[in-house]
C-alpha positions as CSV (number, residue, x, y, z in Angstrom):
1,X,-24.8,-56.1,53.1
2,X,-22.3,-53.5,53.3
3,X,-24.0,-50.7,55.2
4,X,-21.1,-48.1,54.3
5,X,-22.2,-48.2,50.7
6,X,-25.6,-46.5,51.8
7,X,-24.3,-43.7,54.0
8,X,-24.0,-40.0,53.0
9,X,-21.5,-37.9,53.7
10,X,-21.0,-35.4,56.6
11,X,-21.2,-32.3,54.2
12,X,-24.5,-33.5,52.7
13,X,-25.9,-34.0,56.3
14,X,-24.8,-30.7,57.0
15,X,-26.1,-29.0,53.9
16,X,-29.8,-30.9,54.9
17,X,-29.6,-29.4,58.4
18,X,-29.3,-25.8,57.0
19,X,-32.3,-26.2,54.8
20,X,-34.3,-27.8,57.6
21,X,-33.6,-24.8,59.9
22,X,-35.9,-22.9,57.7
23,X,-38.9,-25.6,58.8
24,X,-37.9,-25.1,62.6
25,X,-39.3,-22.1,65.2
26,X,-37.2,-20.5,67.9
27,X,-35.4,-22.3,70.5
28,X,-35.9,-25.7,68.7
29,X,-33.4,-28.3,68.1
30,X,-33.0,-30.7,65.5
31,X,-31.8,-34.0,66.9
32,X,-32.2,-37.4,65.2
33,X,-34.7,-36.2,62.9
34,X,-37.0,-34.5,65.3
35,X,-37.8,-31.2,67.1
36,X,-37.0,-31.1,70.8
37,X,-38.7,-28.4,72.8
38,X,-36.9,-26.2,75.2
39,X,-37.8,-28.2,78.3
40,X,-36.8,-31.3,76.5
41,X,-33.6,-30.3,75.7
42,X,-32.2,-31.1,79.1
43,X,-28.3,-32.1,78.9
44,X,-28.5,-32.7,75.3
45,X,-25.5,-30.7,74.6
46,X,-24.9,-32.1,71.0
47,X,-26.5,-29.3,69.3
48,X,-25.8,-25.7,68.5
49,X,-27.4,-22.5,68.5
50,X,-27.4,-20.3,65.2
51,X,-29.1,-17.2,66.4
52,X,-32.8,-18.2,67.7
53,X,-32.6,-21.6,66.1
54,X,-30.8,-24.7,67.4
55,X,-29.7,-27.1,64.8
56,X,-27.5,-30.6,64.2
57,X,-24.4,-29.4,62.5
58,X,-22.0,-32.6,63.6
59,X,-22.7,-36.2,62.0
60,X,-21.0,-37.4,65.1
61,X,-24.0,-36.6,67.3
62,X,-27.0,-38.5,68.0
63,X,-27.7,-41.4,65.3
64,X,-25.0,-40.4,63.3
65,X,-25.0,-43.5,61.0
66,X,-28.8,-43.4,60.8
67,X,-28.6,-39.8,59.9
68,X,-25.9,-40.1,57.2
69,X,-28.2,-42.9,55.5
70,X,-31.4,-40.6,55.4
71,X,-29.2,-37.6,54.4
72,X,-28.6,-39.1,51.0
73,X,-32.4,-38.0,50.0
74,X,-33.7,-34.5,51.6
75,X,-37.5,-35.8,50.9
76,X,-36.8,-39.4,53.0
77,X,-35.1,-37.0,55.4
78,X,-37.6,-34.6,56.0
79,X,-40.2,-37.2,56.2
80,X,-38.2,-39.1,58.9
81,X,-37.9,-36.1,60.9
82,X,-41.4,-35.4,60.7
83,X,-42.4,-38.4,62.5
84,X,-40.1,-38.4,65.6
85,X,-42.3,-37.7,68.2
86,X,-39.5,-36.6,70.5
87,X,-41.2,-33.1,71.2
88,X,-43.5,-32.2,74.1
89,X,-46.6,-34.2,73.5
90,X,-49.1,-36.1,75.7
91,X,-46.5,-38.5,77.2
92,X,-44.3,-38.0,79.8
93,X,-40.3,-38.2,79.0
94,X,-40.4,-41.7,81.2
95,X,-43.5,-42.9,79.4
96,X,-41.8,-42.1,75.9
97,X,-38.6,-43.9,76.8
98,X,-40.3,-47.0,78.1
99,X,-42.0,-47.3,74.8
100,X,-39.0,-46.6,72.5
101,X,-37.0,-49.0,74.8
102,X,-39.2,-51.9,74.7
103,X,-40.0,-51.6,71.1
104,X,-36.5,-51.4,70.0
105,X,-35.6,-54.1,72.1
106,X,-38.1,-56.4,71.2
107,X,-37.1,-55.7,67.4
108,X,-33.6,-56.4,68.0
109,X,-32.4,-52.7,67.5
110,X,-29.5,-52.5,70.0
111,X,-28.4,-49.7,67.5
112,X,-31.4,-47.4,68.7
113,X,-32.1,-48.6,71.9
114,X,-28.4,-47.9,72.9
115,X,-28.8,-44.2,71.7
116,X,-31.9,-43.6,73.9
117,X,-30.6,-45.4,76.8
118,X,-27.2,-43.4,76.7
119,X,-29.1,-40.0,76.2
120,X,-32.4,-40.5,77.9
121,X,-32.6,-43.2,80.5
122,X,-30.9,-41.2,83.4
123,X,-33.3,-38.4,82.6
124,X,-36.3,-40.7,82.3
125,X,-35.6,-42.4,85.9
126,X,-34.6,-45.6,83.9
127,X,-32.6,-47.6,85.9
128,X,-30.0,-50.5,85.2
129,X,-32.8,-53.3,86.5
130,X,-35.4,-51.5,84.1
131,X,-32.9,-51.5,81.3
132,X,-32.4,-55.3,81.6
133,X,-36.0,-55.9,81.8
134,X,-36.5,-54.0,78.6
135,X,-34.4,-56.1,76.8
136,X,-34.6,-59.9,78.6
137,X,-37.6,-59.3,80.9
138,X,-41.3,-58.4,81.0
139,X,-44.5,-56.2,82.5
140,X,-44.5,-58.9,85.5
141,X,-40.9,-58.0,86.7
142,X,-40.8,-56.5,90.1
143,X,-38.7,-52.9,88.9
144,X,-41.9,-52.1,87.2
145,X,-44.8,-49.6,88.7
146,X,-48.5,-50.5,87.3
147,X,-48.3,-47.8,84.7
148,X,-44.8,-48.9,83.3
149,X,-45.9,-52.5,83.1
150,X,-49.2,-51.6,81.2
151,X,-47.1,-49.5,78.6
152,X,-44.7,-52.7,78.3
153,X,-47.9,-54.7,77.7
154,X,-49.1,-52.4,74.9
155,X,-45.6,-52.8,73.2
156,X,-45.6,-56.3,73.7
157,X,-49.1,-56.7,72.3
158,X,-48.3,-54.6,69.1
159,X,-45.1,-56.6,68.5
160,X,-46.8,-59.7,68.5
161,X,-50.1,-59.3,66.9
162,X,-50.1,-55.7,65.6
163,X,-53.2,-55.1,67.7
164,X,-54.5,-54.2,71.3
165,X,-57.6,-56.5,72.6
166,X,-60.4,-54.8,74.2
167,X,-59.3,-55.7,77.7
168,X,-55.9,-54.0,77.3
169,X,-57.3,-51.1,75.6
170,X,-59.7,-50.3,78.3
171,X,-56.7,-50.5,81.0
172,X,-55.1,-48.0,79.1
173,X,-57.8,-46.1,78.6
174,X,-58.3,-45.8,82.2
175,X,-54.7,-44.0,82.5
176,X,-54.6,-42.2,79.3
177,X,-56.4,-39.6,77.3
178,X,-57.5,-40.5,73.5
179,X,-54.7,-38.3,72.1
180,X,-52.2,-40.2,74.3
181,X,-53.4,-43.4,73.1
182,X,-52.9,-42.0,69.3
183,X,-49.8,-41.1,70.7
184,X,-48.4,-44.4,72.0
185,X,-49.4,-46.4,68.8
186,X,-47.4,-43.7,66.6
187,X,-44.6,-43.8,69.0
188,X,-44.4,-48.0,68.6
189,X,-45.0,-47.8,65.1
190,X,-42.4,-45.0,64.2
191,X,-39.5,-47.1,66.3
192,X,-40.5,-50.2,64.6
193,X,-39.8,-48.5,61.4
194,X,-36.8,-47.1,62.9
195,X,-35.6,-50.8,64.0
196,X,-36.0,-51.9,60.2
197,X,-33.7,-49.3,59.0
198,X,-30.9,-49.9,61.9
199,X,-31.4,-53.6,61.4
200,X,-31.7,-54.2,57.7
201,X,-28.9,-51.6,57.2
202,X,-26.4,-53.1,59.5
203,X,-25.6,-50.2,61.3
204,X,-23.0,-50.4,64.0
205,X,-23.5,-49.3,67.6
206,X,-22.8,-45.5,67.9
207,X,-19.3,-45.2,70.2
208,X,-21.2,-43.7,73.3
209,X,-24.2,-45.6,73.1
210,X,-25.2,-48.5,75.5
211,X,-25.1,-52.2,74.7
212,X,-28.0,-54.6,75.3
213,X,-27.2,-55.9,78.8
214,X,-25.6,-59.7,78.6
């Protein structure tokens, strides 16, 4: 498949971004189809301010190729934006990025894995050994804490069986609230969907993104 036949223009994405700013509140940023609250913006300088609203205006930023694809259809772009879960919720940044990293690695989405490592690994405290483990290792690797390992086991169970057994659920519930459990399931499912898109459309890695460790 030639992924280029699926990609919209930069002008299309800019027009969509301008339309979508109407749905965003003050001091929020549109990045990769999701809203980032102030305390999650951190060093993500690849957004610009327009008054009190932060918007994505340059398709060279974030998931540029994926954004171009979805920019072909406003409805699809908006629905995708609404499911991203990159805003402040029931998980820490580290918890979120471990789940995203493991799900995208297990799905073989080097594109999405590399974008998140480039933007969030340092901020989430995910070092090189842990990045390698996300791709090639498992929950039993020495680089993980008990909680980190539990999140990896969750991702692996969902990937392999699309389910979580009662014993694993009990371990998770000992550490995570009911709301956090729902967020974990939605987050893992969303990034499986993202992986379907990036893999099936043969999206090339972003130039700044990390690559899977050898």
